C-alpha positions in Angstrom: 0.3 -0.1 0.1 1.6 3.1 -0.5 2.0 5.6 1.8 -0.2 8.2 0.5 -3.0 6.0 0.6 -1.8 5.1 4.1 -2.8 8.4 5.4 -6.6 8.5 4.2 -9.4 7.3 6.5 -11.3 5.5 3.4 -9.9 4.0 0.4 -11.3 1.7 -2.6 -9.5 -1.6 -3.4 -7.5 -2.1 -6.2 -8.2 -5.4 -8.8 -5.7 -7.2 -11.2 -7.3 -9.6 -13.5 -6.4 -13.5 -13.1 -6.0 -15.0 -16.2 -5.9 -18.7 -15.0 -9.2 -18.5 -13.1 -11.0 -15.7 -15.2 -11.6 -13.6 -12.1 -10.4 -10.2 -10.8 -8.8 -10.5 -7.3 -7.8 -7.7 -4.7 -4.1 -6.5 -4.8 -2.2 -4.9 -1.8 -4.8 -4.9 1.0 -4.4 -2.9 3.5 -3.2 -4.8 7.2 -6.5 -5.3 9.0 -4.7 -4.0 12.5 -5.3 -0.7 10.9 -8.4 -0.9 8.7 -11.6 -2.5 8.5 -13.1 -3.9 5.5 -16.7 -3.1 4.6 -19.0 -4.5 1.7 -18.2 -6.5 -1.4 -17.7 -6.3 -4.8 -19.2 -8.6 -7.2 -16.5 -7.5 -10.2 -14.0 -4.8 -10.3 -16.7 -2.1 -11.4 -19.3 -2.5 -8.6 -17.7 -0.1 -6.3 -19.1 -1.1 -3.1 -16.2 -2.6 -1.2 -14.0 -0.1 1.0 -12.0 0.0 3.8 -12.2 2.4 7.0 -9.4 3.2 9.3 -9.9 1.8 12.3 -9.6 3.4 15.7 -9.1 2.0 19.0 -10.2 5.1 21.3 -13.0 7.3 20.8 -12.9 9.7 18.1 -13.0 12.7 20.7 -10.0 11.4 21.9 -7.6 10.7 18.9 -5.5 13.8 18.6 -4.9 13.1 14.8 -8.8 13.9 14.1 -9.5 16.7 16.6 -6.0 18.3 17.7 -7.9 20.5 19.9 -10.5 19.8 22.9 -13.5 18.0 21.8 -16.0 20.1 19.7 -18.9 18.1 21.6 -20.9 18.9 24.5 -19.7 16.3 27.4 -21.3 15.7 30.4 -20.5 14.0 33.4 -23.2 11.7 34.5 -23.6 10.7 38.4 -26.1 7.9 39.4 -28.6 9.1 41.9 -29.8 7.8 45.2 -31.7 4.6 45.2 -34.9 3.9 47.0 -34.4 2.6 50.5 -30.6 3.1 50.7 
């Protein structure tokens, strides 16, 4: 996978024709530890299959996506007293 594509969050696979089996095979798939494969392609022209970058933390905590503090409202939720306690 070229470095330019590795920096993207979503990208489409590339296919090469296999002459022996007469099918289109995907070439250079991204590493499964970084990207999640979604969808499927019946042939190279379908265009449904794509890969999305996988993040292990909430997106608000990932500094490459949000370099500043989260733009979303966040509130601390506290559980109140239960009856009879």
